[in-house]
N, C-alpha and C positions, 0 to 999 in steps of 0.2 A: 369759282376756281370750275375750270374746266379741265378733265383729263379724257384719255381715248382708252378705248377698250375694241382688242382684235376679238371680234364676234366671226364665228366659223360659217362660211355664205347659205347653206342648207339652215342654219338656225336663224340667219336672217331672214330669210324668207320668210318662215313661219311667224316671226314675229309681225313681219310685216303682215302677212295678213289676215293677226290677230288684231292690231291694230287698226289695220281697214277697217273689220265686223265692230269695233268697238268705238270706231269713229274717233282715233286719234292720231296722232302721229307714234312713229314707231320710240321716238326719241321718250315720251309721255307713257305708251303703255311699259314699257321696260322700264321707267321710273317708278310707278304706280306696281308692275311686277316685283323691284327689290325694295318697295319697304313693307309689302305683305309678308316677300320672305324675311327679310329683320322683322319683322313684329312675331311672325311665327315663331323664328325662332327663340326671341326675347320669351314669350309664355313656353314653351317647351323646355327651357332653362329652369322657369318658375317650376313647371310641374314636375318637372324631375327633384329641385332643391325641397317642395314639399311632399313629397312621394316619400322621400329621403328622410325627412324630420317623422312626415305620419307613422314611416316604418319605424323608427327607434320609440317613436311613442307607443307604438301598437296598434294603433289606427287604422280600420280597414275603412275599404270604402262604402262599404255597407251601413257605418258607424255615423256615415256623415250628414243625412239629415236628420236624424234625432240632434247629434250637434247644432245645426243649423236652427232647430224648431225649440232647442235647448235657451242658444244667445238671446234668439228674439222675445222668448219668454220674459227674461231675467233683463233687458229694456223695459 
């Protein structure tokens, strides 16, 4: 399924230059960039959920290395 998006000319020029530098078509470059952005958004949501949960449980970032070591020892 194909959809059209409207991209401002100045941004399209930047995309074209970035794609040429990466030896890709503008379409390939944009597709990869969108995949990276979507992956980053998923990671950010996951981190936010875990920050919320750890905050509720009183876990600090400094506690994590010891918690990881303890979990490894228990295996």
